N, CA, C and O of each residue as an XYZ file, in Angstrom:
432
protein
N     -12.077    -48.705    -46.956
C     -10.740    -48.316    -46.540
C      -9.977    -47.798    -47.753
O     -10.016    -48.424    -48.812
N      -9.287    -46.671    -47.624
C      -8.503    -46.153    -48.746
C      -7.394    -47.124    -49.162
O      -6.792    -47.808    -48.334
N      -7.150    -47.157    -50.460
C      -6.096    -48.003    -51.006
C      -4.896    -47.130    -51.362
O      -5.038    -45.986    -51.795
N      -3.720    -47.701    -51.167
C      -2.479    -47.028    -51.523
C      -1.682    -47.935    -52.441
O      -1.544    -49.132    -52.188
N      -1.159    -47.354    -53.509
C      -0.261    -48.056    -54.412
C       1.151    -47.637    -54.054
O       1.481    -46.451    -54.057
N       1.975    -48.614    -53.749
C       3.363    -48.347    -53.417
C       4.245    -48.915    -54.525
O       4.061    -50.048    -54.969
N       5.201    -48.107    -54.957
C       6.173    -48.546    -55.950
C       7.546    -48.517    -55.309
O       7.981    -47.480    -54.806
N       8.220    -49.635    -55.324
C       9.542    -49.760    -54.713
C      10.580    -49.987    -55.797
O      10.406    -50.838    -56.670
N      11.653    -49.226    -55.738
C      12.791    -49.429    -56.627
C      13.967    -49.868    -55.764
O      14.417    -49.136    -54.882
N      14.456    -51.072    -56.033
C      15.515    -51.660    -55.223
C      16.890    -51.190    -55.692
O      17.163    -51.133    -56.891
N      17.756    -50.855    -54.727
C      19.161    -50.568    -55.022
C      19.848    -51.908    -55.303
O      19.247    -52.957    -55.074
N      21.105    -51.898    -55.800
C      21.807    -53.173    -55.996
C      21.862    -54.013    -54.712
O      21.679    -55.229    -54.760
N      22.114    -53.366    -53.566
C      22.121    -54.115    -52.303
C      20.726    -54.615    -51.948
O      20.577    -55.688    -51.363
N      19.708    -53.841    -52.300
C      18.339    -54.281    -52.065
C      17.984    -55.507    -52.894
O      17.274    -56.396    -52.425
N      18.478    -55.551    -54.123
C      18.258    -56.725    -54.975
C      18.976    -57.939    -54.378
O      18.431    -59.043    -54.371
N      20.191    -57.736    -53.879
C      20.918    -58.845    -53.233
C      20.122    -59.386    -52.050
O      20.004    -60.600    -51.883
N      19.574    -58.486    -51.223
C      18.753    -58.920    -50.086
C      17.519    -59.671    -50.555
O      17.130    -60.671    -49.952
N      16.907    -59.195    -51.621
C      15.716    -59.849    -52.156
C      16.060    -61.255    -52.650
O      15.292    -62.194    -52.437
N      17.198    -61.398    -53.300
C      17.635    -62.717    -53.771
C      17.873    -63.648    -52.583
O      17.500    -64.820    -52.627
N      18.491    -63.131    -51.527
C      18.768    -63.949    -50.347
C      17.488    -64.347    -49.605
O      17.360    -65.484    -49.151
N      16.544    -63.411    -49.484
C      15.341    -63.659    -48.682
C      14.191    -64.255    -49.481
O      13.398    -65.030    -48.946
N      14.094    -63.900    -50.753
C      13.003    -64.393    -51.583
C      11.766    -63.505    -51.515
O      11.603    -62.695    -50.603
N      10.917    -63.681    -52.492
C       9.711    -62.869    -52.608
C       8.676    -63.147    -51.533
O       8.028    -62.220    -51.048
N       8.508    -64.417    -51.150
C       7.482    -64.735    -50.149
C       7.855    -64.183    -48.780
O       6.979    -63.779    -48.015
N       9.137    -64.162    -48.466
C       9.573    -63.550    -47.201
C       9.261    -62.063    -47.217
O       8.776    -61.522    -46.223
N       9.532    -61.402    -48.323
C       9.232    -59.972    -48.437
C       7.726    -59.737    -48.323
O       7.287    -58.770    -47.701
N       6.942    -60.628    -48.927
C       5.481    -60.490    -48.827
C       5.020    -60.634    -47.374
O       4.136    -59.898    -46.936
N       5.597    -61.558    -46.634
C       5.250    -61.729    -45.220
C       5.621    -60.482    -44.416
O       4.884    -60.085    -43.513
N       6.750    -59.868    -44.738
C       7.146    -58.633    -44.062
C       6.149    -57.514    -44.357
O       5.819    -56.718    -43.478
N       5.679    -57.464    -45.583
C       4.700    -56.442    -45.957
C       3.348    -56.688    -45.285
O       2.654    -55.742    -44.914
N       2.980    -57.959    -45.133
C       1.746    -58.273    -44.415
C       1.839    -57.802    -42.972
O       0.876    -57.250    -42.438
N       2.987    -58.013    -42.334
C       3.185    -57.557    -40.960
C       3.130    -56.028    -40.885
O       2.570    -55.473    -39.940
N       3.707    -55.352    -41.872
C       3.650    -53.901    -41.916
C       2.206    -53.425    -42.020
O       1.791    -52.521    -41.295
N       1.443    -54.034    -42.922
C       0.044    -53.644    -43.094
C      -0.738    -53.825    -41.788
O      -1.515    -52.954    -41.398
N      -0.527    -54.954    -41.122
C      -1.215    -55.200    -39.843
C      -0.821    -54.159    -38.799
O      -1.665    -53.701    -38.029
N       0.463    -53.785    -38.769
C       0.918    -52.795    -37.783
C       0.274    -51.432    -38.021
O       0.170    -50.621    -37.101
N      -0.158    -51.184    -39.257
C      -0.845    -49.940    -39.606
C      -2.367    -50.113    -39.587
O      -3.103    -49.260    -40.083
N      -2.829    -51.231    -39.008
C      -4.259    -51.547    -38.894
C      -4.929    -51.697    -40.261
O      -6.116    -51.410    -40.421
N      -4.150    -52.151    -41.240
C      -4.674    -52.333    -42.578
C      -4.468    -53.745    -43.061
O      -4.242    -54.662    -42.271
N      -4.549    -53.914    -44.374
C      -4.349    -55.232    -44.960
C      -3.596    -55.098    -46.284
O      -3.643    -54.067    -46.954
N      -2.912    -56.164    -46.626
C      -2.154    -56.238    -47.868
C      -3.040    -56.867    -48.924
O      -3.517    -57.989    -48.754
N      -3.262    -56.153    -50.011
C      -4.100    -56.690    -51.077
C      -3.283    -57.456    -52.112
O      -3.682    -58.535    -52.549
N      -2.137    -56.894    -52.505
C      -1.360    -57.546    -53.564
C       0.100    -57.115    -53.500
O       0.425    -56.014    -53.056
N       0.981    -58.022    -53.960
C       2.403    -57.746    -54.106
C       2.833    -58.283    -55.463
O       2.552    -59.432    -55.803
N       3.508    -57.456    -56.228
C       4.027    -57.868    -57.530
C       5.473    -57.418    -57.644
O       5.856    -56.388    -57.091
N       6.265    -58.184    -58.355
C       7.660    -57.842    -58.584
C       7.905    -57.751    -60.085
O       7.333    -58.507    -60.870
N       8.765    -56.814    -60.466
C       9.187    -56.653    -61.850
C      10.714    -56.747    -61.860
O      11.400    -55.725    -61.833
N      11.253    -57.994    -61.900
C      12.702    -58.189    -61.757
C      13.535    -57.465    -62.811
O      14.641    -57.015    -62.515
N      13.030    -57.346    -64.018
C      13.828    -56.714    -65.064
C      14.043    -55.225    -64.794
O      14.947    -54.618    -65.367
N      13.214    -54.630    -63.918
C      13.377    -53.210    -63.581
C      13.768    -53.013    -62.123
O      13.859    -51.876    -61.661
N      14.001    -54.101    -61.387
C      14.334    -54.025    -59.956
C      13.264    -53.269    -59.179
O      13.573    -52.445    -58.318
N      12.009    -53.556    -59.491
C      10.905    -52.861    -58.851
C       9.910    -53.841    -58.250
O       9.829    -55.008    -58.634
N       9.168    -53.324    -57.305
C       8.065    -54.055    -56.715
C       6.877    -53.123    -56.585
O       7.036    -51.906    -56.486
N       5.681    -53.702    -56.585
C       4.455    -52.925    -56.474
C       3.577    -53.564    -55.410
O       3.427    -54.785    -55.360
N       3.006    -52.732    -54.568
C       2.206    -53.206    -53.450
C       0.913    -52.405    -53.402
O       0.918    -51.192    -53.613
N      -0.193    -53.085    -53.124
C      -1.454    -52.397    -52.871
C      -1.851    -52.692    -51.435
O      -2.010    -53.847    -51.040
N      -2.008    -51.616    -50.657
C      -2.382    -51.707    -49.252
C      -3.740    -51.059    -49.036
O      -4.061    -50.048    -49.659
N      -4.529    -51.642    -48.156
C      -5.751    -51.012    -47.663
C      -5.420    -50.484    -46.275
O      -5.049    -51.255    -45.389
N      -5.553    -49.164    -46.077
C      -5.221    -48.564    -44.789
C      -6.343    -47.645    -44.327
O      -6.944    -46.941    -45.139
N      -6.626    -47.647    -43.030
C      -7.622    -46.713    -42.509
C      -7.158    -45.269    -42.700
O      -5.960    -45.001    -42.800
N      -8.114    -44.350    -42.750
C      -7.801    -42.934    -42.954
C      -6.755    -42.414    -41.992
O      -5.869    -41.663    -42.400
N      -6.830    -42.787    -40.738
C      -5.945    -42.243    -39.722
C      -4.515    -42.732    -39.779
O      -3.705    -42.325    -38.946
N      -4.167    -43.588    -40.727
C      -2.823    -44.177    -40.771
C      -1.893    -43.520    -41.785
O      -0.777    -43.999    -41.984
N      -2.317    -42.447    -42.423
C      -1.466    -41.814    -43.438
C      -0.152    -41.304    -42.848
O       0.903    -41.447    -43.466
N      -0.215    -40.710    -41.656
C       1.011    -40.196    -41.031
C       1.940    -41.349    -40.677
O       3.148    -41.265    -40.899
N       1.384    -42.423    -40.128
C       2.213    -43.586    -39.783
C       2.839    -44.203    -41.024
O       3.987    -44.645    -40.984
N       2.096    -44.239    -42.123
C       2.657    -44.741    -43.379
C       3.807    -43.849    -43.824
O       4.850    -44.352    -44.241
N       3.636    -42.544    -43.743
C       4.698    -41.617    -44.143
C       5.954    -41.825    -43.302
O       7.063    -41.835    -43.837
N       5.788    -41.991    -41.988
C       6.937    -42.232    -41.104
C       7.647    -43.525    -41.477
O       8.876    -43.576    -41.532
N       6.867    -44.566    -41.733
C       7.438    -45.861    -42.104
C       8.222    -45.749    -43.409
O       9.329    -46.276    -43.520
N       7.643    -45.061    -44.395
C       8.320    -44.918    -45.682
C       9.623    -44.135    -45.545
O      10.622    -44.483    -46.174
N       9.622    -43.087    -44.733
C      10.856    -42.324    -44.535
C      11.939    -43.200    -43.914
O      13.100    -43.149    -44.323
N      11.553    -44.003    -42.928
C      12.533    -44.886    -42.271
C      13.064    -45.928    -43.249
O      14.268    -46.185    -43.288
N      12.183    -46.526    -44.033
C      12.610    -47.539    -45.010
C      13.500    -46.899    -46.070
O      14.554    -47.440    -46.404
N      13.085    -45.757    -46.598
C      13.877    -45.089    -47.635
C      15.257    -44.685    -47.124
O      16.224    -44.695    -47.886
N      15.359    -44.334    -45.853
C      16.643    -43.932    -45.277
C      17.614    -45.104    -45.185
O      18.821    -44.894    -45.065
N      17.105    -46.341    -45.239
C      17.962    -47.518    -45.142
C      18.844    -47.735    -46.356
O      19.859    -48.425    -46.259
N      18.486    -47.162    -47.503
C      19.323    -47.235    -48.690
C      19.156    -48.477    -49.553
O      19.788    -48.574    -50.604
N      18.320    -49.435    -49.140
C      18.139    -50.656    -49.923
C      17.019    -50.538    -50.948
O      16.992    -51.264    -51.941
N      16.095    -49.611    -50.695
C      14.933    -49.458    -51.562
C      14.423    -48.032    -51.425
O      14.512    -47.426    -50.357
N      13.892    -47.511    -52.510
C      13.211    -46.220    -52.492
C      11.741    -46.484    -52.811
O      11.411    -47.062    -53.846
N      10.866    -46.051    -51.904
C       9.441    -46.342    -52.038
C       8.662    -45.051    -52.215
O       8.887    -44.064    -51.514
N       7.750    -45.081    -53.159
C       6.777    -44.010    -53.358
C       5.409    -44.605    -53.064
O       5.137    -45.754    -53.412
N       4.556    -43.828    -52.428
C       3.202    -44.304    -52.139
C       2.211    -43.217    -52.526
O       2.460    -42.026    -52.338
N       1.091    -43.651    -53.065
C       0.049    -42.696    -53.410
C      -1.316    -43.353    -53.252
O      -1.464    -44.552    -53.490
N      -2.306    -42.572    -52.853
C      -3.648    -43.135    -52.778
C      -4.168    -43.396    -54.188
O      -3.856    -42.653    -55.119
N      -4.949    -44.436    -54.336
C      -5.562    -44.752    -55.628
C      -7.073    -44.895    -55.433
O      -7.543    -45.199    -54.337
N      -7.814    -44.674    -56.503
C      -9.271    -44.695    -56.465
C      -9.827    -45.820    -57.324
O      -9.244    -46.187    -58.344
N     -10.963    -46.360    -56.897
C     -11.710    -47.276    -57.754
C     -12.430    -46.438    -58.813
O     -12.467    -45.213    -58.706
N     -12.992    -47.073    -59.815
C     -13.734    -46.352    -60.852
C     -14.912    -45.582    -60.246
O     -15.189    -44.450    -60.644
N     -15.589    -46.185    -59.305
C     -16.734    -45.530    -58.656
C     -16.271    -44.315    -57.844
O     -16.918    -43.268    -57.867
N     -15.148    -44.459    -57.126
C     -14.604    -43.328    -56.371
C     -14.169    -42.212    -57.310
O     -14.351    -41.034    -57.003
N     -13.594    -42.578    -58.454
C     -13.194    -41.579    -59.440
C     -14.413    -40.821    -59.949
O     -14.369    -39.599    -60.087
N     -15.503    -41.535    -60.231
C     -16.731    -40.871    -60.674
C     -17.218    -39.868    -59.639
O     -17.667    -38.779    -59.995
N     -17.134    -40.219    -58.381
C     -17.526    -39.306    -57.304
C     -16.633    -38.069    -57.293
O     -17.120    -36.948    -57.145
N     -15.317    -38.278    -57.450
C     -14.384    -37.156    -57.486
C     -14.649    -36.264    -58.693
O     -14.580    -35.040    -58.584
N     -14.950    -36.861    -59.837
C     -15.249    -36.095    -61.051
C     -16.487    -35.238    -60.834
O     -16.509    -34.068    -61.218
N     -17.510    -35.808    -60.225
C     -18.734    -35.062    -59.968
C     -18.450    -33.846    -59.092
O     -18.959    -32.758    -59.360
N     -17.650    -34.020    -58.058
C     -17.292    -32.895    -57.182
C     -16.422    -31.885    -57.926
O     -16.559    -30.680    -57.715
N     -15.533    -32.361    -58.790
C     -14.631    -31.471    -59.525
C     -15.396    -30.542    -60.454
O     -14.950    -29.425    -60.716
N     -16.531    -30.984    -60.950
C     -17.325    -30.156    -61.868
C     -17.825    -28.876    -61.201
O     -18.088    -27.885    -61.882
N     -17.955    -28.891    -59.884
C     -18.478    -27.718    -59.185
C     -17.373    -26.836    -58.596
O     -17.668    -25.807    -57.988
N     -16.123    -27.221    -58.766
C     -15.003    -26.426    -58.233
C     -14.792    -25.199    -59.112
O     -14.704    -25.292    -60.336
N     -14.714    -24.071    -58.462
C     -14.442    -22.804    -59.186
C     -12.929    -22.646    -59.283
O     -12.244    -22.492    -58.272
N     -12.416    -22.685    -60.504
C     -10.976    -22.578    -60.738
C     -10.603    -21.104    -60.909
O     -11.137    -20.426    -61.786
N      -9.686    -20.610    -60.073
C      -9.293    -19.206    -60.231
C      -8.519    -18.995    -61.535
O      -7.849    -19.902    -62.028
N      -8.622    -17.804    -62.071
C      -7.881    -17.413    -63.292
C      -8.296    -18.207    -64.509
O      -7.492    -18.410    -65.419
N      -9.514    -18.652    -64.542
C      -9.959    -19.407    -65.717
C     -10.653    -18.495    -66.686
O     -11.102    -18.942    -67.741
């Protein structure tokens, strides 16, 4: 299953909500989100000094659009801004590198 790294930057109101609810409540909410996307939550980390959080999700290929919709809705709420990107294991990176060697780059 593809992995996605999500980086969340909390607004001042988002930090207030986090203080009120706590980290484990937020982790439970993220677990429910992952399940709703037919995936799983691998890890949640918080960086309080930067008002940020980091999440690693495993999601099936067909859930990218649903993830995008969810992120747009969450970002529109104003409490947090989330960026998500697919990430590769070392073995997956090696596979991508092997394929990249055969790509013909225009204007080279």
